[in-house]
C-alpha positions in Angstrom: 110.4 80.2 101.0 108.8 82.2 98.5 109.6 85.4 100.2 113.3 84.5 100.1 113.3 83.4 96.7 111.6 86.8 96.0 114.4 88.8 98.0 116.9 86.7 96.3 115.8 87.4 92.6 115.2 91.1 93.5 118.8 91.3 94.9 119.9 89.6 91.7 118.2 92.4 89.7 119.4 95.2 91.8 122.9 93.8 91.4 122.7 93.8 87.7 121.5 97.3 87.8 124.4 98.6 89.8 126.8 96.8 87.4 125.3 98.2 84.5 125.3 101.7 86.2 128.8 101.5 86.6 129.7 100.3 83.2 127.2 103.2 81.6 129.2 105.6 83.8 132.4 104.7 82.9 131.3 105.1 79.1 129.8 108.6 79.6 131.1 112.1 79.0 132.9 114.1 81.6 129.7 115.1 83.2 129.3 114.2 86.9 126.4 112.5 88.5 124.4 115.0 90.8 121.9 112.5 91.8 120.6 108.9 91.8 117.1 107.7 92.4 115.6 104.2 92.4 112.1 102.8 92.0 111.0 98.9 92.1 108.1 96.8 92.0 107.5 93.2 92.5 104.3 91.3 91.3 102.9 87.6 90.5 102.8 86.4 87.3 101.0 83.4 85.7 104.0 81.1 85.9 103.9 80.2 89.3 106.6 83.3 90.2 106.9 86.9 90.0 108.1 89.9 87.8 110.3 92.5 89.4 111.0 95.6 87.6 113.7 98.0 89.2 115.0 101.3 87.9 117.7 103.7 88.4 117.7 107.2 87.4 121.1 109.0 87.1 120.8 112.8 86.8 124.2 114.5 85.6 125.5 118.1 86.2 125.4 119.0 82.3 121.6 118.5 82.1 121.4 115.0 80.9 120.2 111.7 82.4 120.2 108.0 82.1 117.7 105.2 83.4 118.6 101.9 83.6 115.4 99.7 84.0 115.8 95.8 84.5 112.9 93.5 84.6 113.1 89.9 85.7 110.6 87.2 85.0 110.8 84.4 87.3 108.6 81.2 87.2 108.6 77.5 87.3 111.6 77.9 89.6 113.9 79.6 87.5 114.9 82.6 85.9 112.5 83.0 82.5 114.1 86.1 81.3 115.8 89.2 82.1 115.6 92.6 80.0 117.8 95.8 80.8 117.0 99.1 78.8 119.1 102.0 79.3 117.8 105.4 78.0 119.7 108.6 77.6 118.4 112.1 77.3 118.3 115.4 78.9 116.0 116.7 81.7 114.7 119.6 83.3 113.9 120.2 87.0 110.4 121.4 87.8 108.5 122.6 90.9 108.6 120.8 94.5 105.1 119.9 95.7 104.4 118.3 99.1 108.0 117.1 99.0 108.1 115.8 95.6 110.1 117.4 92.7 108.9 117.1 89.3 111.4 116.0 86.7 110.6 115.9 82.9 112.8 113.4 81.0 113.1 114.1 77.3 112.6 111.7 74.6 115.7 109.5 74.6 118.6 110.3 72.3 119.8 106.7 72.7 118.5 103.4 73.9 120.6 100.3 74.6 118.6 97.2 75.2 119.6 93.7 76.2 117.2 90.8 76.7 118.2 87.2 77.7 116.8 84.1 78.5 118.0 80.6 78.4 114.2 79.2 79.0 112.9 81.4 76.0 116.0 80.9 73.9 116.7 84.4 73.0 119.8 86.7 73.2 118.8 90.4 72.1 121.2 93.2 72.0 120.4 96.7 70.3 122.2 99.9 70.6 120.5 102.7 68.7 123.9 104.3 68.0 125.7 101.1 67.1 123.4 98.6 65.6 123.3 98.6 61.9 121.4 95.6 60.7 117.6 95.9 60.8 114.9 94.5 61.1 116.3 93.6 64.8 114.0 91.4 67.1 112.5 93.2 70.2 111.7 91.5 73.2 108.2 89.6 73.5 105.5 91.3 75.4 103.5 88.3 75.3 104.1 84.5 75.2 105.1 83.4 71.7 105.2 87.0 70.2 107.7 88.0 67.5 108.2 91.8 66.9 111.0 93.5 65.0 112.2 97.0 64.8 113.1 98.0 61.4 115.1 100.8 62.3 117.0 102.6 65.1 114.0 105.3 65.3 111.5 102.3 65.9 113.7 101.4 68.9 113.7 104.8 70.3 109.9 105.3 69.6 109.2 102.0 71.6 111.6 102.4 74.5 112.7 106.0 74.8 109.4 108.2 75.0 109.8 111.0 77.5 108.0 111.2 80.6 107.7 113.0 84.2 109.0 111.3 87.3 108.6 112.5 90.9 111.6 112.4 93.2 110.8 112.3 97.0 112.8 111.7 100.2 115.3 108.6 100.6 116.5 109.0 96.9 113.4 107.2 95.5 111.3 108.2 92.4 107.7 107.5 91.2 106.2 107.3 88.0 102.8 108.9 89.2 102.7 112.3 91.4 102.1 110.7 94.7 101.2 114.5 95.8 98.3 114.7 93.5 
């Protein structure tokens, strides 16, 4: 039963990610997607459930990327919270080693964040290009925490830091170099 529930919660998170991808793609420029990669993880939490994270990285032919990361926190037999963060920026392709190609993702130029929970009683939406009212509440990282962004730059600094990803076969990516 627990595995079935985990499967369905992961499937729901993936479905939300795919829907977000189509919405964001419809809003993007005339650039075309050249590649799409996914990454996911599931782990137990202290609420008798699990946390799952799914990320989808879309690379475009104009050298830009968007990455949608959706996190689902499940516990006490219900969805405790869902957070989806989409970051936009540019990328450069690096060398291929042992079947993995390194991509450097720049610091984000835009972040769109949506975090929702009926159990926690919050609904947070921030778009660094459109949100004008600050301070804006950010999703809690620990139970009972309340943090606020004072500006769009605070949101970019917190969620939009550049990184390296390592793309392998079967359209998956890793956040650490598996060839190292």
